[in-house]
N, C-alpha and C positions, 0 to 999 in steps of 0.2 A: 284273832287280831282284827281290830276295827279297820275299815277302809271306806273310802267314798263310794256311795251307791251310784251305779251306772244309770243313765237316763238315755232317752232316744237321741239326744244331741251329742252324747259322749263320742270322743274319737277312739275307735277301736280298730286295730289292724291285725291282719294275719301275720305270721312270722316272716312273710315274704313281701310285706308292705302293701297288701291288698286291703281295700277299705271294707270293713265289716259293718253291716247295718242290721239292727234288730227287726225281724219280720212281724212280731206281734208284741209290742210293749204293752204294759198294763196301764190303760188310760185313766183309771180311777184314782191313781196316785200320781201327782205331779211334782217334779223336782225342777226348779228353775223354769217353771212353766211348761215342761215337757214330760211325757209319760215315763214312768219308771220301768226298768227292765227286770223281769224275774228269770229264774233259772229255766222256766218252761219255754221261754221265747227263743226260737232258733235265729241265727244270724245268717244273712246272705252276704257272700264275699265277692267283690268285684275288683279286678285289676291285680290279681295275684301275679307276682313276678315269675312264677313257674309256668305260666301260659306260654306255649310255643316250645317247651322243652320236652324231653322224654318222660319226665315226672309229671303226673297229672296235677293241675293247679288246685288250690284250696277253693271250694265251692260253697260250703256251709260251715258254720261253727256253732258250738253249744257250750254254755257255761256249765261246769260240773259241780263246783262248790261256790258258795256265796255266804249270805248272812245265815246265822244259825238261830238268832233270836228275833229277827225282824222279818215279818211276812207281809206280802201284798196279795190279797185274794187267796190266801192259804198257801202261797208258794214263796220260797226264800228269794230275796233280792240278789241280783248280780252285783258284785262289788269289785273294785280294782284289785283287792287282795285275793280274790277267788281264782280258781284254776279253770281252764277251758281247753277245748280241743277243736281242731279243724278237720273236716272230712274232705278228701280221702287221705291227706298227708299225716294226720295225727299230731301235728305241731300245735303249740298253744296260740291263742289270740292274745294280743298285747294291748291293754288299755293305755292310751297315751294321755288323754285329758278327759276330765269329767267335772261335774259340779263339786264344790268342796264344802258346802254347808251341811250336808246330811251324811253322817257316818253310821255304819251298821256293823254289828258283830254277829 
């Protein structure tokens, strides 16, 4: 299923409303003037609502599935339709907003 490709400026949250930011976007491909994000790029999560509870908060995230036919630097691109996980909770990351001009399957 095609979905918008994620870029560095896309709004991605953990399931508990923590802000997720890609640590290593692919700078050779730009979308809306910002680097594209591949499946190999880990996300750093800040502000997870689980902080201060008995459950450990989300600290990092990783996209598991993304584009099957479009690659950047040999790696699939992360898309809004892809699946992801947060560590250590195992809950998914939620893409809220991204550029809409480039779709990938």
